N, C-alpha and C positions, 0 to 999 in steps of 0.2 A: 377493899376498904381503903379509908384515907385515914393518915395519919393525924390523929388529933392532938396537938401540943398543949402541955399544962396551961391551962388559963393563966394569964399574967405574964409567963417566962418570957415572951418575945416583945412586950410592950415597952421597947427602949427604941432611942432616936436611931435613925438609919444614917449612914455616911452621906453629908452632902455631894452633890455630884456636878464637876465641871464639864462642860460640852468642849470637845477639842476637836480639831481637824489635824490630819497628817499629810505632809507633801509625798505625791505619789509620782513615780516615773510615767508620764502618760504617752504611749505609742498608740495612735488612733489611724483605722481607716475610715477616712471622712465620709465616702460613697460606699456602702457595704455592698450593695447590689452591683455597683460599678466594679468593684474589686472580683467579685464572683465572675464577672463577664471576663473581665480581664484575665483571671487565672484559668478558667476552663476554657477560653479560648485558644489556649495551648493545645488542646485536645484534637482543635479541628483538623479533620481529614485523618486521623488514625483509626477511627470506626466506620464502618460501612453503613450507607444511610439504612435508618431502619433499626439499627442495632438496638436490642434491649439493654437497657443499663440498670442495675439493682444499685440504688443509692442506699446507702446504711446510715440510718439515723439512731441515736441512742438515747437513753433516758435521764441525761444530764441537762440541766438547764442552761445551754449556750446563749450568750448574748446574742440577741437578734436571730433566734434561731428559725421562726416562721419566714423571715426574710431572706436569710441562707438558703434555706430549702426552697422556696419559691423562685429564687433568682438560679438557683442550680436547676432545676427543671426547666424553666424558661429558655436558659443559655443552652441545654443539650438538645431542647426541642428545636432550637433555633438552627442548631447543627444538623437536623433532620433525624435525630436519635429517638429511641422511645423509652422514656426512663420511668421507673416505678420506684415506691420506698419500699424498704426494709427495716422494720423495727429490729437493729442489732443491738440488743440490750441483756444477753445471756439469760439469766433467770428473772431480771425484775418484773414489774407487774404480773407477780404471783405465778411466774412461768407459764402463763396462759396467753393464747392469741388474743382473747377479749381483752386480756389484764394490760397487755403491750399496747393495743389499740388505744386503751383508756388514759395509758400514760402519755401517747402522742398527742391524744385529742386534749390534755389538759393543758399542752403546750401551744395548742392552737393548730395542729398538725392532722388535719382531717383529709380525706378524699375530696370533699367539695370544697375546702379552703385553700388546699395546695393544687386543685384541678388534676390529682393524680392518683393512680390506684396504689394502695397500700395492701401489700402482701404481708400477712403476719403469721404464717404457718410455722409451727414449732418443729416440723421435721427435719431431720439433719441426716447427711450421709457421712460415713468415713471417709477422709481423704488421705490417711497416713497415720505414722506413729513418728515420735520423738525417737531419739537414740535410745534412750531408756524403755521405749514400750510405750509410752504414754500416748493414748488416742488423740486425735485431733478430728474434731467434726466442722461441718459448716453446712449452713443455711441450704436445704435442698432448693429453695424457691431462687435463692441467690445463684446456685451452682446452674441453673436452667437460664439464666440470663447470658449475652454475649462479653457484657463486662461488669465489673463490681467497682463500685467507687464509694468508700467510706468518707463521711464529713463528721469530723469529730475535732473536739477543742484539745490542743496539747497542753498537758501542764503535769506538775508532780503528783504522784498518786499517794493514796492516804496509808497504804500499808506496806510499800516496798519500795527499793532503791535499785534503779539499773540505768542502762543506756538509753531505753525507752521506758516510760511508765504510763500514764493515762493518754490516749492519742489515737493515731491510726493503727498501730500495731496491735494494741491490746483490743480494740474494736472489731479488726480480723481476728485475733486469736480467740476470744471471747466472746465479743458481744454476736458477731455472727455465727457462734457456735450454740447458739440458744440455749436451754438450760441442759442439754446432756453435753454438748461442748465446754459450757462453763464449770460444771460439775467435773467432768474429766481432768480438766488444767487444773481447778482449785483441789483436786486430791493431792497434787505437790505439795501444797501450803504456799500461801502468799510469800513466805521466806525464801522461796525458789523461782518466784517470778521475774527475778532479775535476769535468769537466764531461759524461762520457759516462754515468757512472752515473745522474746527475739527469735528464739528456735521454731516457735509455733507459727510466727509471721512469716518467716523464712519459708517454711513448708509450704504454707498458702500461697504464697507469691510465686512459688514454684509451678503449683499445681492447679490455682484459681486463675482465671482472665481478670486480675486485679490491674485495670487501667491507670490506677494512681488514687490518690486520696486527696480532699479537701480539708486543709489543715488551718484552725482558728487558733491563733494565741492571743488570749484577752488580757488586757492591761488591769490595774487596779479599781478601775471605775466601772468593771464590769462592762466593758465595750470592747468590741473586735479591734484589737491592737495591729494584728498583721494576719492576712489572709494569704493561702498559698496553696496551689495545687502541686503536688509532688509524684512526679510518675513513678509508677510500682516499682521498678527497679532501684529507685534511688530512695524509697522508704526507711530501710534501715541506714543509710548515711546520713541523711536530711534530718530525721525526726529527732535524733539526738541534739542537733543544732536548736531547733525548734524548743526543744524542751530547755535547754541552757536559756533561751530567751524569755520562756514562760517563768523561768525560776528567778530571773532578774528582775521581771515584772510584777512578782507575788507580792501582794501588802502582806505584812504583820501588823499584830499589835504591838506599838511601839513601847511597852512597857515590859520589864521581867519580873519574876518574884513576887507574882500576884498572890494575894490571899483568897480572892474570889474573882472569878470570871462568870460573868451573867450573859448568856446568849438568848436574845429575843426569840428567835426562830432557827429550826434545824429541819433539814429533809434530804432528800435524795437529789433534788434539784438543785441543792446548795453545795452539797458535796456526796462522794460515795459513801462516806461515813456519817451524814447527816450535819455533821461539825467538822471542818476539815482540821486533821490534828495537826498538820503542818502550820495551821493558824493558832490553834488552843495550846498545842503542846500536849495535850492527853492521847495517848495512843492506846488502843486496846490490846496490844500485846507487849509483854514485857521485852521482846527482842527490838523494839523501838521507843526510845525514851528522848526526852528533851527536859532535864530537870531544870533548865532555867525558865522555860515558858510554861510548864506544867502547874497551873493554879492549885493551892492547896483544897481548893473547893470550887466546883463548877454546877452550874445550876442551869437547865434548859426549861424554858417558860412555854414554848408554843410549838406547833408544828407548821408548816408553810403549806399553803393549800394544794401546791402542785406536786407534793410528795405521795398523794392519794393513799394514806394510811401507812406507806412503808416507812417506819423509825427506826431502821437499822442504823445502829450507832448511838442511840439513846443511852446504851447500856454504861458508858463510859462517863456518863453525868452521874453526880452525887445525889441531887435531888431535882426534882420536877413538880408538877402541878396535875391536879385531876384532870383538868381542862385538855392537856395535851395527852395523858393515858386514854382518855376516851375518844380518841382520835386514831389510836393503833388499831390496824388492820394487821392482826395477828400473823394469818395466813401468809400475807405479804412480806411481812418482816420477818419472820422466820424462815420462809424459804428462801430468802435472800442472804439471811446469816447461815444457815446451815451449808448453803453453797459456797459460801465463802471459808468456811471452817472456822471463822473467828467468832466462837458462840458469845462471847464477851458483850459483841456488838447487840444482840438480842435481849439482853437483859434489862429490866425496868428497874429504876431505880427508886427510891422512897419517894413516896409523892404526897403533896399537903394541898390543901383546900385552894390557895390563891397564890398571887406572885410575891405579895409581901410576906407570907409565912413563909415562903422558900427561901427569900433573901434572908430573913432575920434567923431561920433555923441554920442556915448555911453558916453565917457569923458567928453564932453562938456555941457552934460545934468548933470553933477553932481555939485551940490551947495559946495561951501567951498574948491573944491579941484582944485590945479593947474594938468592939466594933467601929466606933466612931472613928477610929484611927487606922481602920482595916486599909490595905493597898487593894481596891476594887476597879475592875474595868466592866462595862457594860457595851456589849456590840449589838448590832440588828442581827446580823448571822457572818459566816465566817467568810461570806463572799462579798460582804459592804464592809468595808474597813476605812474609807475616807473619814467619816466623822464616828465619833464614839463619845462616851462618857467615862470619866475617870473620877474617882473619890477626891475630895479635897485634900485630904492628908498625901495621898500619892502626888497630885499635880503640885503641892507646894513644896515637896521634897525632890523632885525630879523635873518639873515641868521649865520653871523660868529658866530662861537663855538658851534653850533648845532651838535650834533653826529648823528642824523636820518635823515638829509638832508646836501648834499654838492654840490657844483658848479662843473660843469664839462665844463666849458668855460669861455670865457670872454663877459661881457656885449655886446650886437650889437644891431642895428636897428633892426626894424621889417623888413623883406623881404617881397616885393610885387613884383609878375611879372608884366607884361605890361598892363594886365587886371586888375589890382589893387587886385588880390587876394592873400591872405597870404600864403607864402612858406612853404610846409609840414614841421612838427618837425622832427628832424633828428631820425633815428632808437636809441633806449636806447643801451648804451653800456652794455657790460657783466660783467662790473667790481662790484665787491661786498665789502662790510664794515661789 
């Protein structure tokens, strides 16, 4: 059912919003395909001609992913090797071969578009156990290759802290483990991942022919900031350094103490939690908190197209819309949620008929706050933060005189279409400071 709000209760003026931009540190690979050739050129001569290389590709929406994969395949073939793709995404895609192929197709990765075979079998083999007996599994199809090459983005994880978080090690330990391997390691709980992921990756590096990994570190404009081939033996020492770089480049909302955060789009292609808690401050577990950034209310409006119905992470929102709920594929969402053991991620918040009702209800539920004076921020997604909207009251209180953020327009009313849906954020300008 859709929650129907008492007639007239929400017919009040919403805060006017100011479009602002923030300065982001920009490091960029100007020629992404050339960077792939440069980095994979370091492999030349290390493998015999005709060697089969299993290239792991995950379920996250990496910047320039089709270009990265196509250039990777091309360079490996130029070296006389025989590459194929492995969906290295644990339980995502509903933990089925068909679902994982669908996820890749949504990113433009198909056998036809990439000119390479995609082997999506879910079968795994036990390759060993951690010191406490935890089983570590690895894709059987990848194990049949002569070499394994994970391709992944290195970044902060949404649910744990450690020397390595999201990146090459996690793809090896969990992504290549398919559903069975991901479930085995998740039984430790994500609070243990700070040591589980490095130990599982070390075991894999000992027993699987991981020739190396192709690591992408993105800048705050969702561009490839640095691309680097990391030889297999150096992954444990080099990946923490790349994580530090990613942490430095990661954009944040440039205001804290928000009464309301409105997120236009959520999805697995945008964050493993749909909305990155490192940005929102809203974590699904009590062991990780960010009281300065955690807004009093969080509203999620719609799902990204490339999330394919997996709305794992929606559960941290306070309110959402019927249009978003209609897009939930509960089998995919709950499979992913159960595997992670963080059941809060799979909850469905209260939902209402349209965007305006969701925003107004969130504001009216705040004690001690006059809606027109609320500290509100609106973002396109937690992956797109160069331009955002902030309420007039918030900007007047904290905006003037700042060097890291500036207004790019006059305050104006929130715009809704005839169905009550909030009009999209305008594209960021290319102005720099």
